[in-house]
C-alpha positions as CSV (number, residue, x, y, z in Angstrom):
1,X,8.0,-3.9,-22.1
2,X,10.7,-2.1,-20.6
3,X,11.7,0.8,-18.2
4,X,12.6,3.8,-20.3
5,X,12.6,6.6,-17.6
6,X,14.6,6.0,-14.3
7,X,15.2,8.1,-11.3
8,X,17.6,7.6,-8.6
9,X,17.7,9.7,-5.3
10,X,21.2,11.0,-4.3
11,X,22.3,11.8,-0.9
12,X,25.3,12.1,1.2
13,X,25.6,8.4,2.6
14,X,28.2,6.2,1.7
15,X,25.7,3.9,0.1
16,X,24.9,6.3,-2.5
17,X,27.6,5.4,-5.2
18,X,26.5,1.6,-5.1
19,X,22.8,2.7,-5.4
20,X,23.8,5.0,-8.5
21,X,25.9,1.9,-9.8
22,X,22.6,-0.3,-9.7
23,X,20.6,2.3,-11.2
24,X,23.0,2.5,-14.0
25,X,23.1,-1.1,-14.6
26,X,19.4,-1.0,-15.0
27,X,19.4,1.9,-17.3
28,X,21.8,0.0,-19.6
29,X,19.7,-3.0,-19.6
30,X,16.8,-1.3,-20.7
31,X,18.2,1.7,-22.7
32,X,16.6,4.0,-20.3
33,X,17.2,7.7,-19.4
34,X,18.6,8.0,-15.8
35,X,17.8,11.0,-13.7
36,X,19.6,11.7,-10.6
37,X,17.8,13.8,-7.8
38,X,19.2,15.4,-4.9
39,X,16.8,17.0,-2.3
40,X,18.5,19.2,0.2
41,X,17.0,19.9,3.6
42,X,16.6,23.4,4.5
43,X,18.0,24.3,7.8
44,X,15.5,24.4,10.4
45,X,15.6,27.1,13.1
46,X,12.9,27.9,15.6
47,X,11.5,31.5,14.8
48,X,12.6,32.5,18.3
49,X,16.3,31.8,17.3
50,X,16.1,32.7,13.8
51,X,16.5,36.5,14.5
52,X,19.4,36.0,16.9
53,X,21.5,33.6,14.6
54,X,24.3,35.7,12.9
55,X,23.6,36.2,9.2
56,X,27.2,34.8,8.4
57,X,26.5,31.4,10.1
58,X,23.5,31.1,7.9
59,X,25.3,32.2,4.9
60,X,27.9,29.6,5.7
61,X,25.2,26.7,6.2
62,X,24.0,27.7,2.6
63,X,27.4,27.3,1.2
64,X,28.2,24.2,2.7
65,X,25.0,22.8,1.6
66,X,25.6,24.0,-1.9
67,X,29.1,22.4,-1.9
68,X,27.5,19.2,-0.7
69,X,24.9,19.4,-3.5
70,X,27.5,20.1,-6.0
71,X,29.8,17.4,-5.1
72,X,26.8,14.8,-5.2
73,X,26.0,16.1,-8.9
74,X,29.6,16.0,-9.9
75,X,29.7,12.5,-8.7
76,X,26.4,11.2,-10.6
77,X,27.7,13.0,-13.4
78,X,30.9,11.1,-13.7
79,X,29.5,7.9,-13.2
80,X,26.7,8.2,-16.1
81,X,29.3,9.7,-18.3
82,X,31.7,6.6,-18.0
83,X,28.6,4.4,-18.6
84,X,27.6,6.5,-21.9
85,X,24.0,6.9,-20.4
86,X,21.4,9.4,-21.4
87,X,21.0,11.2,-18.1
88,X,20.4,14.4,-16.4
89,X,20.8,15.4,-12.5
90,X,18.5,17.8,-10.5
91,X,18.8,19.5,-7.3
92,X,16.1,21.2,-5.2
93,X,15.6,22.4,-1.6
94,X,12.9,21.0,0.7
95,X,12.1,21.2,4.7
96,X,13.5,18.1,6.1
97,X,9.6,16.6,6.7
98,X,8.8,17.3,3.0
99,X,11.9,15.5,1.2
100,X,10.2,12.2,0.8
101,X,7.0,13.9,-0.5
102,X,9.2,15.9,-2.9
103,X,11.0,12.5,-4.3
104,X,7.5,10.8,-4.6
105,X,6.4,14.0,-6.8
106,X,9.4,13.6,-9.1
107,X,9.1,9.8,-9.2
108,X,5.3,10.2,-10.6
109,X,7.1,11.2,-14.0
110,X,9.3,8.1,-14.2
111,X,8.7,4.3,-14.7
112,X,10.8,3.6,-11.7
113,X,12.4,5.2,-8.6
114,X,15.8,3.9,-7.2
115,X,16.1,4.3,-3.4
116,X,18.4,3.3,-0.8
117,X,17.8,0.9,2.2
118,X,17.6,2.6,5.4
119,X,21.0,2.2,7.3
120,X,21.6,1.1,10.8
121,X,22.7,3.5,13.1
122,X,25.5,2.8,15.8
123,X,23.2,0.8,18.1
124,X,22.2,-1.2,15.0
125,X,18.8,0.2,14.9
126,X,17.5,1.1,11.4
127,X,16.9,5.0,10.7
128,X,13.8,6.2,8.9
129,X,15.2,7.6,5.7
130,X,12.3,8.5,4.1
131,X,12.3,5.5,1.5
132,X,9.0,3.9,3.0
133,X,7.3,7.3,2.4
134,X,8.4,7.2,-1.0
135,X,7.2,4.0,-1.8
136,X,3.9,4.6,-0.1
137,X,3.2,8.0,-1.9
138,X,4.7,8.0,-5.4
139,X,2.1,5.8,-7.3
140,X,5.4,4.2,-9.0
141,X,7.2,1.2,-8.2
142,X,10.4,1.6,-6.2
143,X,13.7,-0.5,-6.3
144,X,15.3,-0.5,-3.0
145,X,18.9,-1.2,-3.2
146,X,20.7,-2.5,-0.3
147,X,23.1,-0.6,1.7
148,X,25.8,-2.9,0.9
149,X,25.2,-2.6,-2.9
150,X,23.9,-4.9,-5.5
151,X,25.2,-7.3,-8.0
152,X,26.4,-6.6,-11.4
153,X,23.3,-8.1,-12.7
154,X,19.9,-7.4,-11.2
155,X,16.7,-9.6,-12.1
156,X,18.2,-12.5,-13.8
157,X,16.7,-14.6,-10.8
158,X,14.0,-12.8,-9.4
159,X,11.5,-14.2,-6.6
160,X,8.1,-13.0,-6.3
161,X,6.5,-12.9,-2.7
162,X,3.2,-13.7,-3.3
163,X,-0.1,-13.6,-1.0
164,X,-2.8,-13.0,-3.6
165,X,-3.4,-9.5,-2.5
166,X,-3.7,-6.1,-4.3
167,X,-0.1,-5.0,-3.7
168,X,1.3,-8.1,-4.8
169,X,-0.5,-8.1,-7.9
170,X,0.5,-4.4,-8.6
171,X,4.1,-5.5,-7.8
172,X,4.1,-8.3,-10.3
173,X,2.7,-6.1,-13.2
174,X,5.2,-3.4,-12.2
175,X,8.1,-5.8,-12.2
176,X,7.5,-7.3,-15.9
177,X,10.4,-5.5,-17.5
178,X,12.4,-7.5,-14.9
179,X,10.5,-10.8,-15.3
180,X,10.1,-10.9,-18.9
181,X,14.2,-10.8,-19.3
182,X,14.6,-13.5,-16.3
183,X,16.2,-16.7,-16.6
184,X,14.0,-17.9,-14.4
185,X,11.1,-16.7,-11.7
186,X,10.5,-18.2,-8.5
187,X,6.9,-17.6,-6.6
188,X,6.9,-18.3,-3.2
189,X,3.6,-18.4,-1.0
190,X,4.6,-18.6,2.7
191,X,1.8,-19.9,4.9
192,X,-0.8,-19.4,2.3
193,X,-4.7,-19.7,3.2
194,X,-6.1,-21.6,0.5
195,X,-9.2,-19.6,0.3
196,X,-7.2,-16.6,-0.5
197,X,-4.9,-18.2,-2.9
198,X,-7.0,-20.7,-4.9
199,X,-6.7,-24.5,-4.6
200,X,-3.0,-24.2,-5.2
201,X,-1.4,-21.2,-3.8
202,X,0.7,-19.3,-6.4
203,X,-0.4,-21.7,-9.5
204,X,-2.7,-18.8,-10.9
205,X,-0.2,-16.1,-11.0
206,X,2.5,-18.6,-12.3
207,X,0.0,-19.5,-15.2
208,X,-0.2,-15.6,-15.7
209,X,3.4,-15.2,-16.1
210,X,3.9,-18.5,-18.2
211,X,1.4,-17.0,-20.7
212,X,4.0,-14.2,-21.3
213,X,6.6,-16.7,-21.9
214,X,8.2,-16.3,-18.6
215,X,10.1,-19.6,-17.0
216,X,8.3,-19.8,-13.7
217,X,8.1,-22.0,-10.8
218,X,5.6,-21.8,-7.7
219,X,6.5,-22.9,-4.3
220,X,4.6,-23.1,-0.9
221,X,6.2,-22.7,2.2
222,X,4.6,-23.6,5.6
223,X,6.9,-22.0,8.6
224,X,5.9,-22.2,12.1
225,X,9.3,-21.3,13.7
226,X,10.3,-18.0,11.9
227,X,8.5,-15.0,10.7
228,X,7.3,-14.6,7.0
229,X,10.0,-12.2,6.4
230,X,13.0,-14.6,7.7
231,X,11.3,-17.3,5.6
232,X,11.5,-15.3,2.3
233,X,15.1,-13.9,3.5
234,X,16.2,-17.5,3.9
235,X,14.9,-18.7,0.3
236,X,16.9,-15.7,-1.3
237,X,20.0,-16.7,0.0
238,X,19.4,-20.6,-0.7
239,X,18.2,-20.1,-4.3
240,X,20.7,-17.4,-5.5
241,X,18.1,-14.8,-5.9
242,X,19.0,-11.4,-6.9
243,X,15.9,-9.3,-7.0
244,X,12.8,-9.8,-4.7
245,X,9.3,-8.4,-5.9
246,X,6.7,-7.8,-3.3
247,X,3.7,-5.4,-2.4
248,X,4.5,-2.9,0.2
249,X,1.7,-2.9,3.1
250,X,0.9,-0.2,5.4
251,X,-1.6,2.6,6.5
252,X,-1.1,6.2,7.3
253,X,-1.3,7.9,10.9
254,X,-0.9,11.7,11.1
255,X,1.5,11.9,8.2
256,X,3.5,8.9,9.3
257,X,3.3,5.8,7.3
258,X,3.4,2.6,9.6
259,X,4.3,-0.4,7.3
260,X,3.1,-4.0,8.0
261,X,5.7,-6.2,9.7
262,X,6.9,-8.1,6.8
263,X,7.6,-5.2,4.9
264,X,9.4,-3.3,7.5
265,X,11.4,-6.6,8.3
266,X,12.5,-6.9,4.6
267,X,13.6,-3.1,4.5
268,X,15.8,-3.7,7.4
269,X,17.4,-6.8,6.6
270,X,17.3,-7.0,2.6
271,X,20.4,-8.5,1.0
272,X,19.2,-8.2,-2.6
273,X,17.3,-5.4,-4.4
274,X,13.8,-5.4,-3.6
275,X,11.2,-4.0,-6.1
276,X,8.3,-2.7,-4.0
277,X,4.7,-1.4,-5.2
278,X,1.9,0.2,-3.3
């Protein structure tokens, strides 16, 4: 089992190059085709102002946008050409409120979409980049790459955050191309409730993976002085983990996805790529 058709979102952020580099590493590992997608946000002008804005100004905005899109495409093309990959690059337009929906629509025709971690602004608060919306809407697994970049290998030492839920089960299944190639897989159940996990939390999913020939170890962790997300992030560093696999939890409210506290904390503080499924 492997990923054969990958999509990576391109944008203007400094972290984009590291995200593309991670997507290239993954494409090389699976002999996959890689598509770069740049969705440009159309300028939004109130109807009352549009007629007053000089045509030359709108033309300048379009030219700047075209130049930015072309630069992103050229940068992507250079990187995949050096890597010798089968690849293509797409550019399209959408209103700012529909960018995530556009990316999600393109992602549905791939095995995995590679996105960037929301970055912190000058106040240290994490922006809403749309990555959360893509995760929730795509119907495909997403690999979220930290804005600091990723290691040269991804998925040699993965950890699965397991809670026995539907989303976690979906994430494990979607991550099988990683898990089957891993040197060893860790299953971690934080503050598990035995009624939800069976008599030995994590044992059932560990047995399932073992039957696929995967070397796996199940762990239970009881924490009372920190959040579940902090406990998971701490274990990532302690065990030299290079990929976290977890389900994404949330619900919709007037076109806005409100993600669960653990999911949002991981988004904000991840230090390794995170494969999320919904």
